[in-house]
N, C-alpha and C positions, 0 to 999 in steps of 0.2 A: 926200407929206410924212411920213406915218406910217411908211412903210417906211424912209425915210431916217433918221428919229429912232431907229427900232428898230435899224438897222444901226450907227449911231453908238454906241448904248448897248452893243451886242455888242462893238464894238471896244474901248470903254472898259473893259468887264468883262474882256476878254482881256488888255489891257495891265495892268490891276490884278493879274490872276491871275499873269502872268509876273513882275511886280515882287515879289509876295509868295510866290512858290513857294519850296519848301525849297532848291532849287539857287540861286536868285537871292539868298536870304537868306544862304546859306553864303558866297557870293562877296563879299557886301557887308559882313556884320557877324559871322557866326558863326565864320569861319575864324580860328585863332590863329596866332601867328608861326611856330611850328615846322611846322604844317601847310602854311603858305605856302612855307616853305623846301623842303619835299618837292615841292610842285607846280612850283616854279620850277627845280628841279634838272634839268639836261639830260643827265645820265649815263644809261646804258642798263640799269643794274642798281641799283635804289634800294630801300632797306629802312628801315622805321620800327620801332624797338624801343620799345614803349611799355607802360606799365602799363595795367591795366583802366580803362576810362572816361577815358583820356587823349586820346581823339579820333583814334586811329590808324585805326580801321575806317571812320570817316566820310571821312577824306581818301582812303582806298583806293577807296571807293564813288564819291565825286565824281570822282576821277581816271578811273575806268572810264567813267562817264557822259559826261564831257567828251570823252574820246578817241573813244568810239563815236559820239557825236553829231557830232563834228567841230568842237567849239567850245572846245577847250582854249586858255586865254588865254596860255600860256607855251611850248607845244611845237608843232612843226609838225603840222598836221591832215591827215588822209587821208580819201578817200572809201571807202565799202564796207569798213569796218573789221571784222576778225574777231578775236575775243579769247576768252580763257578766264578764268573766276573759279574758283579752286581752293580748296576747303575740305577739312577733315580727313574729314568724313563728310557724307552727305546730310542728316542731322538738323541738324548744325551749319550747313550751307549754308542750310537753310530758316529757321533761327532767327536767323542773324547776317548773313552777306554778302548773301544774297538779299533780306532785308528792307531792308537799307540801300540797295541798288541800286534797288529798287522805290520807296523813299521819295523818292529824288532824281530819279527818272525820270518826266518828265511823261507822263501817260497819252496825250496827243494824239500823242506821238512813236512809240508802240508800233504796229508793223505786224502782228505776230503773236507768240504765245507757245505754245511746245510744252511739255507737262507730262510728267514721269515718273510723278507721282501727283497726285491732286487735279484740280480743274477750273480752266481758265484764266480763268473768270469771276471767281474769287477766288484768284489765284495765290499770295498770301501764305500761304494755308493748306495748300498742297501743295509738292511738290518740282519746280522748274522745270528743264527740259532746256536750252532756250535762249529768248532774247527777240530778235526782229528789230525794229530801230528805224530810223526815217528819219534819214538823214545829211544835213546841211545842204548837201552838195555834190550832192544829188539822188539818191543811191543808198540802199542799205540796209545797215546794220551789224548784226552778230550778236554778242550777248553770250551765250556758252555757259557752263554751270556744270558743274564736274567735281568728283569726290570722290576723295580719296586712297585710300579703302578699296577702290576698284575695282581698284587695282594699276597698275603701270607700263605694262602692255600697252595699257591703255585710253587712254594719252596719246600714242600713236604716230600718225604719218602726216599730221597736219594742219599746214598752213602758217598762221601767226598773225602779227598785228601786235603784240600784247602779251599778257602773262599777269599776273594779279594773284593772289598767294598770300595768302589770309586765314588767318593762323597758319602755323607752321613745317611745311613738307612733308617727307616722307622724301627723302633725298638723291637716290635714283634717279629719283624723279618730278621733282625740281628739274632734274636734268641732262637729262631727256627734254624738259621744257618749254623749256629753253634751245635745244635743237635745233629746236623748232617755230617760233621767231622768227628763225632764222638767215637764211633766204633772203629774207625781207622787210626785213632790217635792223631788226627790231623790238626790243622791250625788255621787261623784266620788272620787277615791283616787288612787295614783300612788306610786310605789316603784321602784327606778331606780338608777343605777350608771351612772353619767354624762360623758360617754366616748366620746360623740360627740362634746364636747366643749360648747360654749355659744350659744345654739340654741334658738328656740322659747320658750322652757321651761324656760330657764334662764331669758328671757325678760318678759314673761307674768306671770310666776309663782314665781320664786325665787325673782325677784326684787320687785314684788308687794305684797308679802304675808304680809308685815308689815303694809301696808296701805289699806288692804281690809278686809271687814267684812265676806267675803266668803272664801278667800284663806289662807291656812296655810301650812307651811313646816318646816321640821327639818332635820338636817344633822347628819348622824351617821358615825362613823369610827371604826376601829378595837378595839381601846381601850374602846369603849362603850360596847363591847360584852364581859362580864366577863367569858364566856365559851370557848373563844379562848385561846389555850395554847401559852405561850410566845415563845416557840421554834418554833411553827407554824408561828407566826407573824414574827419572825426573818427570817425564811426560805423564806417566801413570799416577805419580804422587800428586800432581797438580789437579787431577780430575776427581780426587777422592776426599771425603770429609775425614775428620779425625777418627770417628767411630769406624768408618769403612777401612781406614788404614790399619787399625788394630787387627781386623780379621783378614783383609785382603792382602796386606803386605806382610804382617808379622805372624799370621796364623794364630792369633790369640782369641780366647773365648771372652766375649764381652756380654755385659748385661743388657738385654733388650728392654730398655725402660725409657720413659719420657716420650717426646714427640717422635712420631715415625718419620716425618719429613721436616726436620729443622732447617733444611736447605731452602724451603719455600719462603719467598718474600714478594713484595709488590712488583718487582721486575718481572715476575711470572704471570702477571695479570695484564691483559690488553683489552682495549675497547673493541667491540664487535666490528667486523668489516666484511664485505662481500668476498667470499672465498672463491678463487678461480676453480673451475671444474677440474682442472688438471691436478689440483692439490688434494682433492677428495681422496681419502684413504680407506677408512672402514668405520663401522659402528660396532659397539659392544653392548650386550644386555646382561645384567645381573638379575635373573628372574626372581620374583617373589609374589605371593598372593596375600598372605597376612602381613608379611614384611614388605617394605616398599620394593617395587621393581624400579631399577634405574637403567637408563639407556643413554649412551653418550656417542657423539659424532666427532670423528678425528680427521684432521687434515695434516698434510706434510708438505712443506715448501721445498724448492730445489736445493736449499742449503741443509736440509735435514731437520729443521725445526718442526716440532709437533704442536698442533693447536687443538684444544678441546673447544669446539665451536658451538655446541648445543647440548642440552640435556633434557631428559624426561624422567620424572621421579614422582612416584605415587603409590600408595598402599591401598589394599582392600578393593581392588578392581580386577576384572577377569581379563583373559588374554585378548579377547575381542576388543575391549576398550583400549588396552595398551597398544595393540597393533594399529588401531585407528589413530591414536595420538602420535605414534611414531611415524606413520605415513603422512600425517598432517605436517609434522615438522620437516620431513624429507621434502615435501612439496615446496614449503617455504624456502628451503635452502637450495632447491634445484638439484637435489641429490641424485646421483646416477643410479640406474637400475642395472642388474645383471640377469639376463634371461627373463626379463619382465618382472623381476622381484628385487626388493632391497636386500642386500647381503649384510649379515651381522655375525659377530663372534659371540659364543655363549659357552658357559661351563658344560662339560660333558655330562654332568648330572642331569641336564635337561633331556637326555635321551631316555631316562627312566619313565616307565608308564605312569599315567595318572591313576587316581584311586579306582576309577572304573575299569582300569586295565586295558583300555582300547588304544589310546594315543598318548605319545609323550608330549612334553611342553614344546620341544623342538618341532614336532610334527604339527602341533596346533598353530604355532607361529607361521609355519610354512603354508598352511591352508589359508592364512590371512595375507599372503603375499610377501612374507619376510623370510628369506632363506637363511637358515641357521647353520653355521659351521662350528661344530663342537670339538674339532681337532685343535685344541689350544694347549699351550704350555701352562700347567697348573702349579709350577714351582713358585710358591709365594715369595720366597726370599730373593730369588733371582729377579722377579718382577719388581719388588720393592727397590732393590739396588739399581735396576735400570731406570726407574722413575727418579731416584735420587740423583743419578748422573745427569738426567735430562733437566731436572730442576736447577742444578748447578750450572749447566751449560758447558760448552767447550767445542772442540772440533766435531764432535758427534751430534751437535745440535742442542737446542734448548726447548723446554716445555713451556708453552704459553696457554693460559686458560682465559676464555672470554669472560668479561666481567659479569655477564648475565647468567653464567652457570653458578648460581648462588649456592646450591646444595653441595656441589663438588668443592667449591672454595671453602665452605664452612667445614666440611669433613677433612679436607687436606690440612687445615690449620690445627686440627685436633690430634 
């Protein structure tokens, strides 16, 4: 009798768990009308253009789990599904799409996890290669994660049932993924905020969706998500410019024209002062030989304000000369060393070998006492919008540029 009671309680707990799981809650109460329109659409090429926090990533993750599990309520289900989740970089994958998939994926469905980095005992803290999950038809489905920064060649050869693009991919990777679903009569879908303006997605997807039997799109904004608090919407609105609101709130495609930083004004310029050692943050180098090399020094105060405190900018000089000038400025600023070298950020392209094939630009700087970190986020538009927010200021801090950084001031005004 005790064993029977224990078994009944286990069944009741399992039934309760299933009813209160994130996936069950999404299907019953959390989904909003435009998310449901996406899920119900039967076209093979579906896109959600949404502002930040509009719910676009959630519906992409749920769509992925439903299809891989074989429990999609509105589309034909298949056994042994093979799919890709495509992010802009491994870092974005880990922090966004991967987290959403894990959130909606019941742990009891997971058969195996393969990691690129980290431990599969805590996959949310690492970068996942693929997840194998049990399919309700009795087989196993695979959700594999791909990064656009790997390049088009890494997207060749595989036959897939579907592909989810989390944010806008390069066109060559999009075209390659379309080939991957061809022989299985599969489909693709994307969820993105149109931060890059009127790109190929605008021309080929947005403008053609009303005249195509295969392509469909919908636009989501903050007001479409009933679970966003009005106070949160107001706080976010106050930190964004008009052009940013178009894309980040309303999910609209805007023309990227005119000044890049219209938010800049004289309140962002301050007279030089002695920067406390505790404020010293980092340096960055944009390398160039025929083109000018630029180096900047950054500080951050306890309130989160960022200061550009010095610059070096010169063309037609070798690395030995630039390193000497950079160390000279570091000495004047009293800049801190790390392991007896000055530390700087630099584009990952500096890892490429020089013409003689012996050493990279990063290695040459390292030999001169400047340690280069090339593991940087190269998403141009994310960077631009971060600078825009700092120029405008707010709770996240403000960007200030010392008045003697003349080259940066000239370029940021242009």
